[in-house]
Residue frames as qw, qx, qy, qz and C-alpha x, y, z in Angstrom:
[[0.123, 0.511, 0.568, 0.633, 76.81, 56.37, 123.98],
 [0.067, -0.428, -0.388, 0.813, 75.53, 59.84, 124.86],
 [0.082, 0.582, 0.616, 0.525, 72.37, 61.46, 123.54],
 [0.120, -0.275, -0.331, 0.895, 71.39, 65.06, 124.33],
 [0.016, 0.697, 0.630, 0.341, 68.10, 66.94, 124.12],
 [0.136, -0.010, -0.210, 0.968, 67.51, 70.66, 124.67],
 [0.131, -0.683, -0.711, -0.105, 64.32, 72.18, 126.03],
 [0.071, -0.363, 0.105, -0.923, 62.92, 75.63, 126.65],
 [0.378, -0.454, -0.786, 0.185, 61.20, 75.13, 130.00],
 [0.184, -0.897, -0.394, 0.082, 59.05, 78.18, 130.73],
 [0.152, 0.973, -0.124, 0.122, 61.79, 80.48, 129.46],
 [0.402, -0.691, 0.596, 0.076, 64.82, 78.63, 130.85],
 [0.718, 0.470, -0.481, -0.180, 67.02, 76.42, 128.67],
 [0.684, -0.423, 0.583, -0.114, 67.92, 72.93, 129.87],
 [0.529, 0.403, -0.712, -0.224, 69.87, 70.08, 128.32],
 [0.838, -0.248, 0.406, -0.268, 69.02, 66.53, 129.27],
 [0.381, 0.549, -0.725, -0.166, 71.69, 64.01, 128.33],
 [0.966, -0.145, 0.078, -0.200, 71.38, 60.25, 128.36],
 [0.021, -0.590, 0.806, 0.029, 74.50, 58.33, 129.27],
 [0.330, 0.079, -0.926, -0.163, 74.53, 54.55, 129.18],
 [0.333, -0.357, -0.862, 0.138, 72.33, 54.11, 132.23],
 [0.168, -0.659, -0.519, 0.518, 71.06, 57.50, 133.43],
 [0.211, 0.847, 0.281, 0.399, 69.84, 60.99, 132.59],
 [0.461, -0.321, -0.187, 0.806, 71.94, 64.04, 133.47],
 [0.125, 0.891, 0.413, 0.138, 70.36, 67.52, 133.47],
 [0.451, -0.101, -0.011, 0.887, 72.10, 70.85, 132.82],
 [0.089, 0.898, 0.349, -0.252, 70.87, 74.45, 133.06],
 [0.532, 0.391, 0.193, 0.726, 72.13, 76.89, 130.43],
 [0.248, -0.645, -0.281, 0.666, 72.98, 80.30, 131.88],
 [0.324, 0.918, 0.170, -0.151, 72.57, 83.69, 130.25],
 [0.146, -0.790, 0.499, 0.325, 76.37, 83.79, 129.80],
 [0.693, 0.469, -0.475, -0.274, 76.25, 80.76, 127.50],
 [0.106, 0.343, -0.902, 0.239, 77.73, 78.39, 130.07],
 [0.777, -0.292, -0.387, -0.400, 75.93, 75.38, 131.41],
 [0.086, -0.394, 0.769, -0.496, 76.01, 73.90, 134.87],
 [0.140, -0.194, -0.967, 0.091, 74.33, 71.09, 136.74],
 [0.439, -0.449, -0.303, -0.717, 70.58, 71.49, 137.06],
 [0.209, -0.245, 0.686, -0.652, 69.00, 71.22, 140.49],
 [0.820, 0.051, 0.225, -0.524, 66.71, 68.29, 139.68],
 [0.295, -0.235, 0.911, 0.165, 66.91, 64.63, 138.75],
 [0.706, 0.227, -0.316, -0.592, 65.31, 62.87, 135.81],
 [0.772, -0.212, 0.572, -0.180, 64.51, 59.28, 136.82],
 [0.170, -0.338, 0.830, 0.410, 66.22, 56.61, 134.74],
 [0.369, 0.336, 0.866, 0.019, 62.91, 55.02, 133.72],
 [0.349, 0.753, 0.156, -0.536, 61.71, 58.17, 131.89],
 [0.691, 0.296, 0.501, 0.429, 61.90, 57.59, 128.14],
 [0.250, -0.064, 0.261, 0.930, 63.03, 60.20, 125.61],
 [0.138, -0.470, -0.599, -0.634, 59.44, 60.63, 124.43],
 [0.457, -0.718, -0.524, 0.044, 58.33, 61.43, 128.01],
 [0.486, -0.105, -0.208, 0.842, 60.96, 64.11, 128.76],
 [0.056, -0.360, -0.191, -0.911, 58.87, 67.09, 127.64],
 [0.592, -0.572, -0.401, -0.403, 55.87, 66.05, 129.76],
 [0.722, -0.349, -0.408, 0.436, 58.11, 65.24, 132.74],
 [0.332, 0.046, -0.110, 0.936, 59.68, 68.73, 132.60],
 [0.296, -0.473, -0.298, -0.774, 56.23, 70.32, 132.28],
 [0.706, -0.538, -0.448, -0.107, 54.96, 68.42, 135.31],
 [0.670, -0.230, -0.322, 0.628, 58.08, 69.27, 137.32],
 [0.269, -0.117, -0.045, 0.955, 58.15, 73.01, 136.54],
 [0.007, -0.641, -0.644, -0.418, 54.50, 73.90, 135.82],
 [0.309, -0.821, -0.354, 0.324, 54.48, 76.41, 138.71],
 [0.370, -0.392, 0.227, 0.811, 57.09, 78.47, 136.77],
 [0.290, 0.526, 0.631, 0.492, 54.64, 79.16, 133.94],
 [0.000, -0.470, -0.158, 0.868, 53.89, 82.80, 133.14],
 [0.557, 0.682, 0.313, -0.357, 51.54, 84.42, 130.61],
 [0.394, 0.792, -0.379, -0.271, 54.49, 84.94, 128.24],
 [0.235, 0.416, -0.879, -0.004, 56.32, 81.66, 128.98],
 [0.721, -0.130, 0.344, -0.587, 53.58, 79.10, 129.41],
 [0.959, 0.220, -0.064, -0.169, 54.98, 75.99, 127.83],
 [0.564, -0.470, 0.620, 0.278, 57.81, 73.50, 127.50],
 [0.732, 0.642, -0.098, -0.207, 59.26, 73.12, 124.01],
 [0.832, -0.151, 0.350, 0.403, 61.90, 70.83, 122.67],
 [0.165, 0.863, -0.281, -0.385, 64.60, 72.74, 120.80],
 [0.930, 0.297, 0.140, 0.164, 66.24, 71.23, 117.74]]
């Protein structure tokens, strides 16, 4: 089973996918393609904690115009 979530993380778009036993992160490029993200989401992080985890991980990337992490539907 695979579940995917998309987030706008301070202006960059990431997908976090849950496979059976782990999270896999992808960065979406400006060309519409996605590639592996350069970070790991620990397996014990729950779906409800993803947004806060990404905020904590990337908070130094915040700018006056991109100051938040938002889940995209």
